[in-house]
TORFILUM-671830 format. One record per residue (C-alpha): residue in one letter; x, y, z. Coordinates in Angstrom, 1 decimal. Layout:
<nodes>
<node a; <X; Y; Z>>
...
</nodes>
This chain:
<nodes>
<node m; <-7.8; 1.6; -19.9>>
<node k; <-9.8; 0.1; -22.7>>
<node k; <-10.5; 3.1; -24.9>>
<node l; <-14.7; 2.4; -25.3>>
<node i; <-14.2; 2.6; -21.5>>
<node l; <-12.1; 6.6; -22.3>>
<node a; <-14.6; 7.7; -24.6>>
<node f; <-17.2; 6.7; -22.8>>
<node f; <-15.9; 8.6; -19.3>>
<node f; <-13.9; 11.3; -21.4>>
<node c; <-17.6; 12.4; -22.9>>
<node i; <-20.2; 11.7; -20.0>>
<node s; <-22.2; 14.8; -19.0>>
<node l; <-21.3; 14.6; -15.3>>
<node h; <-20.7; 18.8; -13.5>>
<node t; <-17.2; 19.4; -12.9>>
<node f; <-15.6; 19.3; -9.5>>
<node a; <-13.0; 20.7; -8.0>>
<node q; <-11.2; 17.1; -7.8>>
<node t; <-9.0; 16.8; -5.1>>
<node g; <-9.2; 15.3; -2.4>>
<node a; <-9.5; 17.9; 0.9>>
<node k; <-13.1; 18.5; -1.4>>
<node v; <-14.4; 15.5; -2.6>>
<node g; <-15.8; 14.7; 1.0>>
<node d; <-18.5; 18.2; 0.5>>
<node v; <-19.0; 17.8; -2.5>>
<node f; <-20.2; 13.5; -2.0>>
<node q; <-22.0; 14.9; 0.8>>
<node k; <-24.1; 17.4; -1.3>>
<node i; <-25.1; 14.5; -3.7>>
<node k; <-25.7; 12.5; -1.0>>
<node d; <-28.1; 14.8; 1.0>>
<node v; <-30.1; 14.1; -2.4>>
<node s; <-30.4; 10.8; -2.9>>
<node k; <-32.2; 8.8; -2.6>>
<node i; <-30.7; 5.9; 0.0>>
<node d; <-33.2; 2.7; -0.3>>
<node r; <-30.7; -0.5; 1.2>>
<node d; <-33.2; -2.7; -0.6>>
<node d; <-32.6; -1.5; -4.8>>
<node r; <-28.9; -3.2; -5.0>>
<node t; <-28.8; -1.9; -8.6>>
<node v; <-25.4; 0.2; -8.4>>
<node y; <-24.7; -1.8; -6.9>>
<node d; <-25.0; -4.8; -9.4>>
<node l; <-23.2; -2.3; -12.3>>
<node l; <-21.1; -2.0; -10.3>>
<node d; <-20.1; -5.5; -10.1>>
<node e; <-20.4; -5.8; -14.1>>
<node f; <-18.9; -2.9; -14.5>>
<node y; <-15.7; -5.4; -12.9>>
<node n; <-17.0; -8.7; -14.3>>
<node k; <-16.9; -7.3; -17.8>>
<node n; <-13.3; -4.7; -17.7>>
<node l; <-11.6; -5.5; -15.0>>
<node q; <-11.8; -10.0; -14.3>>
<node a; <-13.1; -10.3; -17.4>>
<node e; <-10.8; -11.6; -20.5>>
<node n; <-11.1; -8.6; -22.7>>
<node d; <-13.2; -5.2; -22.7>>
<node e; <-16.8; -7.1; -22.7>>
<node m; <-18.3; -3.9; -22.3>>
<node t; <-20.8; -2.7; -24.5>>
<node t; <-22.7; -0.2; -26.1>>
<node e; <-25.8; -1.3; -23.8>>
<node t; <-24.2; -1.7; -20.9>>
<node v; <-22.8; 2.2; -21.5>>
<node q; <-26.0; 2.9; -22.4>>
<node r; <-27.5; 1.6; -18.8>>
<node i; <-25.0; 4.0; -16.8>>
<node e; <-25.6; 7.5; -18.6>>
<node k; <-29.3; 6.5; -17.5>>
<node l; <-29.1; 5.9; -14.0>>
<node a; <-26.4; 8.5; -13.7>>
<node s; <-28.8; 10.6; -15.7>>
<node n; <-32.0; 10.2; -13.8>>
<node p; <-32.7; 11.6; -10.6>>
<node d; <-34.9; 9.3; -9.6>>
<node t; <-32.2; 6.4; -8.9>>
<node k; <-31.7; 4.8; -5.9>>
<node n; <-27.9; 5.2; -4.5>>
<node l; <-27.2; 7.7; -7.3>>
<node h; <-24.8; 8.9; -4.9>>
<node i; <-22.4; 5.5; -5.7>>
<node l; <-23.1; 5.8; -9.2>>
<node m; <-21.5; 9.8; -9.3>>
<node l; <-18.9; 9.0; -7.2>>
<node f; <-18.1; 6.4; -8.8>>
<node l; <-18.1; 8.0; -12.1>>
<node m; <-16.4; 11.2; -10.7>>
<node y; <-13.5; 8.6; -10.3>>
<node q; <-13.5; 7.6; -13.3>>
<node q; <-13.9; 10.5; -14.8>>
<node h; <-10.9; 11.5; -13.2>>
<node i; <-8.7; 9.1; -14.6>>
<node s; <-9.8; 8.8; -17.4>>
<node r; <-9.0; 12.5; -18.6>>
<node t; <-5.6; 12.2; -16.6>>
<node a; <-4.6; 9.4; -18.9>>
<node m; <-6.0; 10.7; -22.3>>
<node a; <-3.9; 13.8; -21.6>>
<node g; <-0.7; 11.8; -20.2>>
<node k; <-0.5; 13.8; -16.5>>
<node t; <-0.4; 12.4; -13.4>>
<node p; <-3.8; 11.5; -10.9>>
<node d; <-4.4; 13.1; -8.4>>
<node t; <-3.9; 10.6; -5.7>>
<node e; <-5.5; 12.2; -3.1>>
<node f; <-8.6; 12.6; -4.5>>
<node q; <-8.7; 9.0; -5.7>>
<node i; <-7.6; 7.7; -2.4>>
<node e; <-10.0; 9.8; -0.7>>
<node a; <-12.7; 9.0; -3.2>>
<node m; <-12.0; 5.4; -2.8>>
<node k; <-12.5; 5.6; 0.6>>
<node l; <-15.3; 7.4; 0.8>>
<node l; <-17.3; 5.1; -1.2>>
<node e; <-15.7; 1.7; 0.7>>
<node s; <-17.7; 3.3; 3.4>>
<node e; <-20.7; 4.2; 1.8>>
<node i; <-21.1; 1.0; 0.0>>
<node l; <-20.7; -1.1; 3.0>>
<node d; <-23.0; 0.8; 5.3>>
<node v; <-25.9; 0.4; 2.1>>
<node y; <-26.0; -2.4; 1.5>>
<node g; <-23.4; -4.8; 4.4>>
<node k; <-20.5; -5.5; 1.2>>
<node v; <-17.6; -4.3; -0.6>>
<node p; <-17.9; -4.9; -4.6>>
<node a; <-14.4; -6.1; -5.8>>
<node i; <-14.0; -3.6; -7.8>>
<node i; <-13.6; -1.0; -4.9>>
<node y; <-10.8; -2.7; -4.1>>
<node i; <-9.2; -3.0; -6.9>>
<node y; <-9.6; 0.8; -6.9>>
<node k; <-9.3; 1.0; -3.7>>
<node a; <-5.1; -0.6; -4.0>>
<node e; <-4.3; 0.9; -6.5>>
<node a; <-4.9; 4.7; -5.2>>
<node l; <-2.8; 3.3; -2.4>>
<node e; <-0.7; 2.3; -4.5>>
<node g; <0.0; 5.3; -6.9>>
<node g; <-0.1; 7.5; -3.3>>
<node g; <2.7; 5.6; -1.6>>
<node k; <0.9; 4.1; 0.7>>
<node k; <2.5; 0.2; -0.1>>
<node g; <1.4; -1.4; 3.6>>
<node e; <-2.1; -0.2; 3.2>>
<node a; <-2.7; -1.2; -0.7>>
<node k; <-1.0; -4.9; 0.3>>
<node t; <-4.1; -5.1; 3.3>>
<node t; <-6.6; -3.9; 1.0>>
<node v; <-5.4; -6.4; -1.7>>
<node d; <-5.5; -8.8; 1.6>>
<node q; <-9.2; -7.7; 2.2>>
<node g; <-10.1; -8.1; -1.0>>
<node l; <-9.0; -11.6; -1.9>>
<node k; <-10.0; -13.0; 1.6>>
<node e; <-14.3; -12.1; -0.1>>
<node y; <-13.8; -12.3; -3.5>>
<node p; <-10.7; -15.5; -3.8>>
<node d; <-11.5; -16.0; -7.6>>
<node s; <-10.8; -12.4; -8.9>>
<node v; <-8.0; -12.4; -10.9>>
<node p; <-6.9; -8.3; -10.9>>
<node l; <-6.0; -9.6; -7.1>>
<node k; <-4.3; -12.2; -7.4>>
<node v; <-2.3; -10.3; -9.7>>
<node y; <-1.9; -7.8; -7.8>>
<node s; <-1.1; -9.9; -4.7>>
<node y; <2.1; -11.3; -7.0>>
<node l; <3.4; -8.6; -7.0>>
<node n; <3.3; -8.2; -3.9>>
<node t; <4.7; -10.9; -2.6>>
<node k; <6.4; -13.5; -5.9>>
<node d; <4.1; -15.9; -3.9>>
<node e; <4.8; -19.3; -6.1>>
<node v; <1.5; -20.4; -6.2>>
<node l; <-0.2; -17.1; -7.3>>
<node r; <1.8; -17.2; -9.8>>
<node n; <1.5; -20.7; -11.3>>
<node d; <-2.1; -20.4; -11.1>>
<node l; <-2.4; -16.9; -12.6>>
<node v; <0.0; -18.8; -15.4>>
<node k; <-1.5; -22.3; -15.9>>
<node n; <-5.2; -20.5; -16.0>>
<node h; <-5.7; -16.7; -16.5>>
<node s; <-2.3; -16.7; -19.3>>
<node n; <-4.4; -15.0; -21.5>>
<node h; <-6.3; -12.6; -19.1>>
<node w; <-5.3; -8.3; -19.5>>
<node m; <-3.3; -8.1; -16.6>>
<node v; <-0.8; -11.3; -17.0>>
<node q; <-0.4; -10.2; -20.4>>
<node q; <0.1; -6.3; -19.0>>
<node f; <2.3; -7.3; -16.2>>
<node g; <4.2; -9.9; -18.0>>
<node i; <3.9; -12.5; -15.5>>
<node k; <5.0; -15.3; -16.4>>
</nodes>
């Protein structure tokens, strides 16, 4: 994972919650109960898209200090609309970052439940799921040994985001489709995920 993101999520001042799959729904509901839900305010949705574009879709880490500060500002402002979505996303990021930094395995039950909640809530509030949620959900399902569901999630994501390099990478890893491999090698050979998985 990228160093700036790790440092940010390690240092961000989120309340420490018992992050288990069984409890994440309860915690999320408490946050949602005090959040101001506004289906017309796309600030949080756009931030998730920006996070995706700068960290997953980009060839290299393009996360800027300004973006990190904007995330911190939104997360710490109780008047932020749809804050419950941002907070659950940040709880997920914090869990992944902390376990990675400690060399531990993430709690896949927490990951899967958090991603299912995010997907459902974002769809309810915004009517469309951002690419980053498909990617994270597929990773959580894969980590939890639910390979069929992970593949279905990747396929669904590619229907919505056919140009998503991370989804193409995961689809290729699932299918070994030569057309996908050729596209990744020809058009995205410098992308960090293509290099990480040694796709040639």
